[in-house]
C-alpha positions as CSV (number, residue, x, y, z in Angstrom):
1,M,45.1,-2.9,33.2
2,I,48.4,-4.4,32.8
3,I,52.1,-3.8,33.8
4,S,54.4,-6.6,32.4
5,H,57.8,-6.5,34.0
6,R,58.8,-9.8,31.9
7,H,58.2,-7.8,28.5
8,K,58.2,-4.2,29.7
9,F,55.0,-2.7,28.9
10,I,52.0,-1.1,30.3
11,F,48.4,-1.4,28.8
12,I,45.9,1.0,29.7
13,K,42.5,-0.2,29.4
14,T,39.7,1.8,27.6
15,R,35.9,1.2,27.9
16,K,34.3,-0.7,25.1
17,T,37.2,-1.2,22.8
18,A,37.5,-4.9,23.5
19,G,39.9,-4.2,26.3
20,T,38.8,-7.5,28.2
21,S,39.8,-9.8,25.5
22,I,42.8,-7.8,24.8
23,E,43.8,-8.2,28.5
24,I,42.8,-12.1,28.5
25,A,45.2,-12.6,25.5
26,L,48.0,-10.0,27.3
27,S,47.6,-12.2,30.7
28,K,48.7,-15.7,28.7
29,I,52.3,-14.0,28.3
30,C,52.5,-12.3,31.7
31,G,54.9,-13.6,34.6
32,D,54.6,-14.2,38.2
33,E,55.4,-10.6,39.3
34,D,53.2,-8.7,36.6
35,V,50.4,-6.5,37.8
36,I,47.0,-8.1,36.3
37,T,44.0,-6.1,37.5
38,S,40.4,-7.9,37.9
39,I,37.9,-8.3,35.2
40,A,34.1,-8.7,35.3
41,P,31.9,-10.2,35.0
42,E,32.7,-13.6,36.5
43,A,32.2,-15.2,33.2
44,D,35.2,-13.3,31.7
45,A,37.5,-13.9,34.9
46,K,36.9,-17.4,34.8
47,K,37.8,-17.8,31.2
48,R,40.6,-15.7,31.6
49,R,42.1,-18.2,34.2
50,E,41.1,-21.2,31.8
51,L,43.0,-19.5,28.8
52,S,45.9,-17.7,30.4
53,G,46.2,-19.5,34.0
54,R,46.1,-16.2,35.5
55,D,43.9,-14.1,37.8
56,A,44.2,-10.8,39.1
57,Q,47.4,-10.4,40.8
58,N,50.3,-8.2,42.7
59,V,47.6,-5.3,42.6
60,N,49.1,-3.7,45.6
61,I,51.0,-0.8,44.6
62,Q,53.6,-1.0,47.3
63,T,54.0,-4.5,45.9
64,L,55.4,-3.3,42.6
65,W,57.6,-0.9,44.2
66,E,59.1,-4.0,46.0
67,V,59.7,-5.7,43.0
68,V,61.2,-3.1,41.1
69,G,63.5,-2.3,44.2
70,K,64.4,-6.1,44.6
71,E,65.4,-6.3,41.1
72,K,67.6,-3.2,41.1
73,R,66.0,-1.8,38.3
74,G,67.2,1.7,39.0
75,G,65.1,4.7,39.6
76,V,63.8,4.0,43.1
77,T,65.2,6.4,45.4
78,G,64.4,8.3,48.4
79,K,63.2,11.1,46.3
80,E,60.2,9.0,45.2
81,I,57.2,8.7,47.4
82,I,55.7,5.5,47.3
83,P,52.2,5.5,46.9
84,T,49.4,3.3,48.8
85,G,46.4,1.7,47.2
86,E,45.6,-0.7,44.7
87,F,45.9,-0.7,40.9
88,Y,42.3,-1.3,39.3
89,N,41.0,-2.1,35.8
90,H,40.3,1.2,34.3
91,M,43.0,3.5,35.7
92,T,43.9,6.4,33.5
93,A,47.3,7.1,32.2
94,H,47.7,10.0,35.1
95,E,46.9,7.7,37.7
96,I,49.3,4.9,36.5
97,R,52.0,7.4,36.2
98,S,51.5,8.7,39.5
99,A,51.4,4.9,41.1
100,V,54.8,3.4,39.8
101,P,58.3,4.7,39.9
102,R,59.4,6.7,37.1
103,V,61.8,4.1,35.7
104,I,59.0,1.9,34.7
105,W,56.9,4.8,33.1
106,D,59.9,6.2,31.0
107,N,60.8,2.7,29.9
108,Y,58.3,0.6,29.5
109,F,56.1,0.3,26.1
110,V,52.6,2.3,26.7
111,F,49.9,1.2,24.7
112,S,46.0,1.4,24.7
113,C,42.9,1.2,22.2
114,E,40.3,3.4,20.8
115,R,37.5,3.1,18.7
116,N,35.4,5.4,16.4
117,S,33.5,7.5,18.8
118,F,30.3,7.3,17.2
119,D,30.6,3.4,17.2
120,L,31.6,3.5,20.7
121,A,28.8,5.6,22.1
122,I,26.3,3.2,20.9
123,S,28.2,0.6,22.5
124,M,28.3,2.4,25.5
125,Y,24.5,2.7,25.7
126,Y,23.9,-0.6,25.5
127,F,26.3,-1.5,27.9
128,F,25.4,0.6,30.8
129,N,21.7,-0.1,30.2
130,R,21.8,-4.0,29.7
131,L,20.3,-4.8,32.9
132,K,17.3,-2.5,32.2
133,T,14.1,-3.8,31.0
134,D,12.9,-0.5,29.5
135,K,16.2,1.3,28.2
136,P,16.0,5.0,28.0
137,P,15.6,6.8,25.0
138,M,19.3,6.6,23.5
139,N,19.3,10.6,23.0
140,Q,18.1,11.3,26.4
141,W,20.7,8.8,27.9
142,F,23.8,10.5,25.9
143,Q,22.8,13.6,27.3
144,E,22.9,12.5,31.1
145,F,26.2,10.1,30.7
146,D,29.1,12.4,30.6
147,E,31.7,9.8,30.1
148,L,31.1,8.9,26.5
149,S,34.9,9.6,25.7
150,N,37.9,7.7,26.7
151,W,40.5,10.5,25.5
152,P,41.2,11.4,29.2
153,S,42.3,7.7,29.8
154,Y,45.6,7.5,27.3
155,T,46.6,11.3,27.7
156,I,47.7,13.7,30.2
157,D,47.1,17.6,29.9
158,D,45.4,16.7,26.7
159,R,48.5,15.0,25.6
160,L,48.9,11.5,24.1
161,V,51.2,9.6,26.1
162,T,51.0,6.4,24.7
163,D,53.9,4.6,22.3
164,Y,51.2,3.1,20.2
165,M,47.3,3.0,20.0
166,L,45.4,-0.1,19.0
167,R,42.1,0.5,16.7
168,F,39.3,-1.5,17.7
169,E,38.3,-1.6,13.5
170,S,41.6,-3.3,12.9
171,L,42.5,-4.9,16.1
172,S,44.1,-8.3,14.5
173,L,46.5,-6.0,12.7
174,G,47.1,-3.8,15.6
175,L,48.1,-6.9,17.6
176,Y,50.4,-8.3,14.9
177,E,52.2,-4.6,15.2
178,L,52.2,-4.9,18.9
179,S,53.9,-8.1,18.9
180,E,56.7,-6.7,17.0
181,F,56.9,-4.0,19.4
182,I,57.2,-6.3,22.8
183,G,58.8,-9.0,21.2
184,T,56.4,-11.7,21.6
185,E,53.2,-12.8,19.8
186,V,49.8,-11.3,21.0
187,S,46.7,-12.8,19.5
188,L,43.0,-12.3,20.5
189,P,41.3,-15.6,21.9
190,D,38.2,-17.3,20.1
191,Y,36.3,-16.2,23.0
192,K,34.4,-12.8,23.0
193,A,34.2,-11.0,26.1
194,K,30.9,-9.1,27.4
195,S,29.3,-10.5,23.9
196,G,25.5,-10.4,23.8
197,I,24.8,-7.3,25.0
198,R,24.3,-4.9,21.9
199,S,21.5,-5.9,20.0
200,D,21.6,-3.5,17.0
201,F,24.7,-3.5,14.8
202,R,23.8,-1.0,12.2
203,P,26.3,1.7,11.3
204,P,26.0,4.6,13.1
205,R,24.8,6.7,10.4
206,E,21.7,4.4,10.5
207,V,21.2,4.5,14.4
208,L,22.5,7.8,15.5
209,D,20.1,11.2,14.6
210,E,21.3,14.7,14.3
211,D,21.2,15.7,17.7
212,A,22.9,12.4,19.0
213,V,25.6,13.0,16.2
214,S,26.3,16.8,17.4
215,L,26.4,16.0,21.0
216,I,28.9,12.9,20.1
217,S,31.0,15.3,18.0
218,E,31.2,17.7,20.8
219,R,32.0,15.2,23.8
220,C,34.4,13.5,21.7
221,S,36.0,16.1,19.6
222,K,39.7,15.7,20.6
223,E,39.8,11.9,19.7
224,I,37.6,12.7,16.7
225,D,39.9,15.3,15.5
226,F,43.2,13.4,16.3
227,F,42.1,9.9,14.8
228,G,40.0,11.2,11.9
229,Y,36.8,9.6,13.0
230,S,33.5,10.1,11.1
231,L,30.0,8.9,10.5
């Protein structure tokens, strides 16, 4: 998750949507007072330091409020209660809105990224079982794992709250459009974060059986309907 005062944007990081690669790209254009949360594994964090010169920074929530007050951005009044704690990698829109001054949430460009739900589910399966020698059957894992959907990350009360949604399937085009919105070029690094985990890259229709398709369709029905995803 990144909050940039320099370019006035908020990036909400979703799972298995090239979020770490996007963060590395965004870190390259961030300033000293911008909020950049930590990433893992260390290999990805090291690569971010090499490519952007940035590591996790300003993650203390009170630090952001001090920056906003110091720069007299307006909107920080005695009526707003300053939260405590730290910003972290996969904060939801609701959590971010609750942690920042209203002037930031109302005026910064908010964006996130989404991916076809059926392909996303397969990617999650391989990622969350990456350390297991004997992986559980895919259908069984889908039934037991209750966080297949990214929808809660970029919505509040079931309403989309982003100004723009990148699409995993057309990420280069999306970053080109994003660059126009925020006024500076953003491009993916050649380095691919968290690569080498998934072993089956067949289309979802060739991987998922009828039960899996039905379960994913139910769990991810909101984004499937909103973005028009299909097998």
